[in-house]
MARTORDO-507153 format. One record per atom (N, C-alpha, C): residue in one letter; x, y, z. Coordinates in pm, whole numbers, plus 50000, padded with zeros to 5 digits. Atoms other than C-alpha are relative to their C-alpha. Last residue first. Example, Ala and Ser with C-alpha at 12.3 -4.5 7.8 and 13.67 -1.06 7.14 Angstrom:
BEGIN
S499184988149994S513674989450714S499235010950073A500894988150000A512304955050780A500905012050000
This chain:
BEGIN
V501225011750049V271930395384090V499694999750123R499745012249929R274870422784210R498444994149966V501395001150010V275570448883941V499594987550086L500235015349973L279480457384009L498715002550032L500075002250105L280800490183865L499104986650008G500624991550102G280660516684127G499754990149857A501044991049961A283330497584322A499395008549949L501314999950107L284690469384091L498815006750110E499694992550146E288020476984259E499024998149909Q500544987750011Q286900468284608Q500085011249858Y499304991850055Y287040434284502Y499605013950003D498745001249922D285450413784772D501105007949939P500414983749938P281770425884607P501294993650079F499874988050060F282590395584345F500665012450086R498594990549962R283220371084574R500185010349925E499874995049832E279570361084627E501195001649966D499055008249954D278780354484227D500335008950128A500165007749908A275760367684113A500984994450127S500085015750001S276700388883825S499714996550164L501315009349926L276480417483649L499814986750015L499985013849992L279330438583563L499064996450066Q500845006049888Q279320475683473Q500144985149972A501274999050045A282050488283219A499184990550159Q500874996949872Q285230502283321Q498665002449953H500894994150040H286900484883019H499115010750030E499274995950112E289930471883170E498955008849948L499164989149953L288070469683509L500615005649889A501174989049968A284770446483370A501355017150013T500584996950097T287540424583161T499245013350028A499074994550044A289570419683488A499285010149877I499844991449915I286510408483657I500815008149948I501254985850001I285590386983388I500495009450073I499584991350119I289690374983408I498355006449930R499074985249992R289280369183746R500165007349875D500414988649897D286260348983732D500785009549992V501034993050107V287780326083463V499445011550083P499374991450089P290850319783709P498955009149871D500395006450142D288830305683967D500325010749899K499085006650055K290630317384287K499504994349845H500995009850104H288390345884396H501594990849938H500975002949944H289990369884666H499084984349962E500435017350009E293360366484566E498784996250084P499925008849841P293710403084502P499604987250000L501195001849913L294290411284131L500054996750137V499564992549851V297770409483997V498655006450099V498645005749905V297010378183752V500325006850130A500675007849928A293540395283586A500904993250122R500844996449863R295170424283542R499254987250106E499164992749860E297770408583329E499465002250111A499395009549996A295290389383117A500845004550114I500685003949928I293320420483060I500564983350078A500424992749882A296000439082923A498904995550114R498744996349942R297100414182688R499855005050181S499044995250085S293510408882540S501244995950122V499034998449894V291240382282615V501165007749956P499015008849979P288700388082361P500875003150087I498704991249994I285480406782400I501344988849982I499365011749923I282160388082259I501405010450032T498954998950067T279430413182171T501384992950123V498734999549931V276140403382218V501035002949972G499304990049970G273410415581991G501535002050087S500374993349914S271420387182001S500145017350034A500814994250069A272900373681692A498975007150091E499894985350071E275610370281920E499205003149918V499564986249908V273940350882197V500655011549922Q501134997449970Q272160326781903Q500385014350101D500444992750133D275340317081771D499145011350025L499564990250021L276580305882127L499615010449890W500634989449880W273320289182153W501455008449994D501314996850035D274170269581833D499495012450064S499444992650142S277770261881892S498825009349980I499214985249927I276690251082256I500045004849921H498665003549951H274360224182086H500275014950036L499414996750103L270760235882157L501044998649990Q500765005950070Q268280229582452Q500344998449840L501084995350119L270630230382680L499174999349918V500945005950080V271950213382977V499555010949949I501734994650044I273640226583268I500034994249890R500594987649879R276490210483499R499225006749927G500935004749963G277260180083248G499375009650136H499995007049866H280830182783209H498504993650051K499005016350004K280710190782852K499944991750107V500695008850086V277950215882892V500454987049970L500905001649902L280050236083190L499254986249904W499625009849883W283050234182988W498894995350053T499615010850078T281000253182666T500844985050110M500875007750045M279800276982902M500014987849975E500845003949860E282930284083055E498814990649953W499055013349931W285040288482746W499004992850076C500535010150106C281860309282592C500934989950061T501215000549971T282530334682928T499314986749882M499635013149868M286430331182882M498384999350026A499965012050096A285240353582531A500314984050137S498375002950014S284380378282795S499904989049932V499625008549908V280670392782772V501394995249955V498855007550040V279360419382607V499984990350094L499995012949895L275910444082568L501264989550018S498905003550061S276530478982454S500074988050128E499284996950142E273780503882466E500914989249953T498344995950014T272020488482760T500515002449875T500164986050029T268110486282738T501745006749962E500964999250123E267730447682725E500165013249979I499555006950051I270010442883061I499605002449835L498674991349999L268980470083226L500994992149924D500124990350087D265380456583171D501125009249952I500175001350144I266480422683274I499705013149903Q498335001050048Q268390437283608Q499404994049834A499004989050005A265170459083682A501224995149936Q500824992150098Q262390426783634Q501195013449926T500984996249995T264770403983840T499585010549866L500014985850043L267000378383748L498725006750025K498704998750002K267090344083867K500385012450012E499905002749816E263380333483941E501255004850026P500624987249931P262720349783578P500505002850150T499925005349826T265330324783431T499305008650075R501514993249932R264760337083054R499834990150135N500945013150024N267240310082875N498825003550094V500255009050113V269360335882747V498654988349976W501084990550086W268970360383080W499784991849882W501504998549969W269960329983314W498995012549885Y500955012750020Y272990317483094Y498465005250035L500274995750138L274300356383037L499274986649977A500824990150115A274030362683366A499454997249899H501395005049968H275520325683509H498885012749967T500635012950097T278480334483270T498714999150069D499215010849977D279020371783399D499554987949930L500775010949908L277450396683195L501174985950039I499555013050002I279140427683102I499544991350099L500445012649912L277450458283061L500294989049961M500075012050030M278820489282839M499634990650132
């Protein structure tokens, strides 16, 4: 299982080659189970609403395309929510903490460019840096 954080998903879907290496693209496209947290959908919608990113499609259609491409959206379970709260306070963004907790709960690799994610020793062996 490979979890994409919000930026990695955006860059992969929008084919932003200067942001992802060919090895990272190959990893994404050959993984058996490609997933994102439901919070990534929330964050993408928020970013579009607030003009932080622009999509060629309406966000609902964009997210439909994400799902149609084979990406599974993982809901935020009670265990994920609890783990996100008890993580060390390296990162203040609750969305990122939930994404980290999702990777930990599922023991899944996490592809991310976030500069704070390496601070989480809990992600050792799971974090794939962009």
